[in-house]
Each structure stands twice: as structure tokens, then as C-alpha cells.
C-alpha positions in Angstrom: 142.9 88.9 94.1 139.6 87.7 95.6 137.7 90.8 94.4 139.1 90.5 90.9 138.2 86.8 90.8 134.6 87.6 91.7 134.4 90.4 89.2 135.7 88.1 86.4 133.4 85.4 87.5 130.5 87.8 87.4 131.4 88.9 84.0 131.6 85.4 82.7 128.2 84.4 84.2 126.6 87.6 83.0 127.9 86.9 79.5 126.8 83.3 79.4 123.3 84.1 80.8 122.8 86.9 78.3 124.1 85.1 75.3 122.7 81.6 75.9 119.6 82.3 77.9 118.7 85.9 77.3 118.6 86.4 81.0 120.1 88.9 83.4 121.2 87.8 86.9 122.6 89.4 90.0 125.3 88.0 92.2 125.9 87.9 95.9 128.7 86.3 97.7 127.7 83.0 99.3 129.0 81.5 102.5 131.8 79.0 102.0 129.6 76.2 103.2 127.0 76.8 100.5 127.9 73.7 98.5 127.9 71.6 101.7 125.1 69.1 102.0 123.8 70.1 105.5 123.8 73.8 104.5 121.8 73.2 101.4 119.3 71.0 103.2 118.8 73.7 105.8 117.2 75.8 103.1 119.2 78.9 103.9 120.2 79.8 100.4 116.8 79.5 98.8 113.5 77.6 99.0 113.5 73.8 98.8 110.5 72.6 97.0 109.2 69.2 97.9 111.2 66.5 96.3 113.1 68.7 93.9 116.3 67.1 92.7 119.5 69.1 92.5 121.8 68.9 89.5 125.5 69.4 90.1 127.9 69.9 87.2 131.7 70.2 87.4 134.3 71.1 84.9 138.0 70.5 85.8 140.9 72.8 84.7 144.2 71.1 83.9 147.5 72.6 82.8 149.0 75.8 84.1 145.7 76.5 85.7 144.4 73.6 87.9 141.1 73.6 89.6 137.3 73.1 89.3 134.2 75.0 88.4 131.1 73.6 90.0 127.5 74.7 89.4 124.5 73.6 91.4 120.9 74.0 90.2 117.6 72.8 91.7 115.2 71.0 89.4 112.7 73.8 89.2 115.4 76.3 88.2 117.0 73.8 85.8 113.6 73.2 84.1 113.2 77.0 83.6 116.7 77.4 82.3 116.4 74.4 79.9 113.0 75.6 78.6 114.6 79.1 78.0 117.7 77.5 76.3 115.7 75.0 74.1 112.7 77.2 73.4 110.4 74.5 74.7 107.6 74.6 77.2 108.7 73.6 80.8 106.2 70.7 80.8 108.2 69.0 78.0 111.5 69.2 79.8 113.0 66.0 81.2 115.5 65.5 84.0 118.0 64.3 81.4 117.7 67.6 79.5 118.1 69.5 82.8 121.3 67.6 83.5 122.6 68.4 80.0 121.8 72.1 80.6 123.6 72.1 83.9 126.7 70.6 82.3 126.6 73.0 79.3 126.2 76.1 81.5 129.1 75.0 83.7 131.3 74.4 80.7 130.4 77.7 79.1 131.0 79.6 82.3 134.3 77.9 83.0 135.5 78.6 79.4 134.2 82.2 79.5 136.0 82.8 82.9 139.2 81.2 81.7 139.5 83.4 78.6 139.8 86.4 80.8 143.2 85.3 82.0 146.6 85.7 80.3 147.2 83.3 77.4 149.6 81.1 79.3 146.9 80.4 81.9 144.0 80.4 79.4 145.9 77.6 77.6 144.7 75.2 80.3 142.4 72.5 79.2 138.8 72.0 80.4 137.3 68.5 81.0 134.0 67.5 79.7 131.3 68.4 82.2 130.6 65.8 84.9 127.0 65.9 86.0 125.2 64.2 88.8 121.9 64.4 90.5 122.3 65.3 94.1 124.1 67.7 96.3 127.7 68.7 95.7 129.7 67.1 98.5 133.3 67.9 97.4 135.7 68.0 100.3 137.2 71.4 101.0 140.0 71.7 98.5 143.5 73.1 99.2 143.3 75.5 96.2 144.9 78.9 96.5 141.7 80.6 95.4 138.2 79.4 96.2 135.0 81.4 95.9 131.3 80.5 96.0 128.8 83.0 94.5 125.0 82.8 94.4 123.3 84.1 91.2 119.7 85.1 91.3 117.3 85.7 88.5 113.5 85.7 88.1 112.8 84.1 91.5 115.5 81.4 90.9 119.1 80.9 92.0 122.2 79.1 90.8 125.2 78.4 93.1 128.6 78.6 91.5 131.9 77.6 93.0 135.3 78.2 91.4 138.5 76.8 93.0 141.9 76.8 91.5 145.7 77.1 91.8 
């Protein structure tokens, strides 16, 4: 199940990045502690730049499929993604627009992933994106499936976690 889950997640992320951002990305499994505060601050998943903020967006699944999709994007990357999405120069991108982009990407990826499941599970509802500035510090969930994947593109990275029952 774990390999199929990662494949379906990769398909969803690839589709969203191609359609919304006209970008290609590659995935690599990330250690389970990737979304843990000390691990991120240690810089082991990518470069930390000065005082960069990190945008964390979550979308919750409810219904036959229960869980969460969580995306984490550093400010430099969020600025590039937002500029690409909005067709604006990076110098005109505000942190509020970056937060909106993180939420929209999380929502689109969660929906795109969910549609790959049988209709009874795909009937689950998605919450509105919940976005905050800072590191994701969710406790380890007791979900049956839990995967964290790092997506790289053009010198940037995005961390995605999907956990569900």
C-alpha cells in the first residue's frame, strides 16, 4: 500500500505542478521527522536562508476517508511559486500572497490525490486550507497510512505529508 500511496501522491503533485505552475518536479522519500521542528531547523532537508519564514498549509479529509494533507514551503520557494502562479515579478509578491499560494497548492494536491481513489472514498470532504507561518509541529498521528515526500524543482523544495485512515 505504501508504494501505491507514494505513486498516487507523485501523480497528484506532478499534475498540479504542471497545470497550475507549468513546472516539473521530482520526488524523494523524506524521513518521517521531516515535518518536525528540530529536523527542519537543522537544515538537513534543504538550505535555510537567513530569516526566511516557512508557510505550512493543511487540508483535512472527513467522511469515509479521514486524515490530513500538509504542505510546507519556505518563503523563498513560496515567492517563486506565487510569482509563477500569478504571472508577477517576485519583487511584487507579499507574504500574504505566499500564504494563499501554499493553501491553494495544498487544496489542489489533496483533491487531485483524493480523486484517484474509488468513489466511496473520493466522496470524502476536504476542509478549507488552514495556513500558518511557522513550522509544522503536528504530533505524530495514529493514522493507518502516513507518508512524507520531498519534492524538488529548480533549486527549491516543497515538503508534503499525507496521513489518513
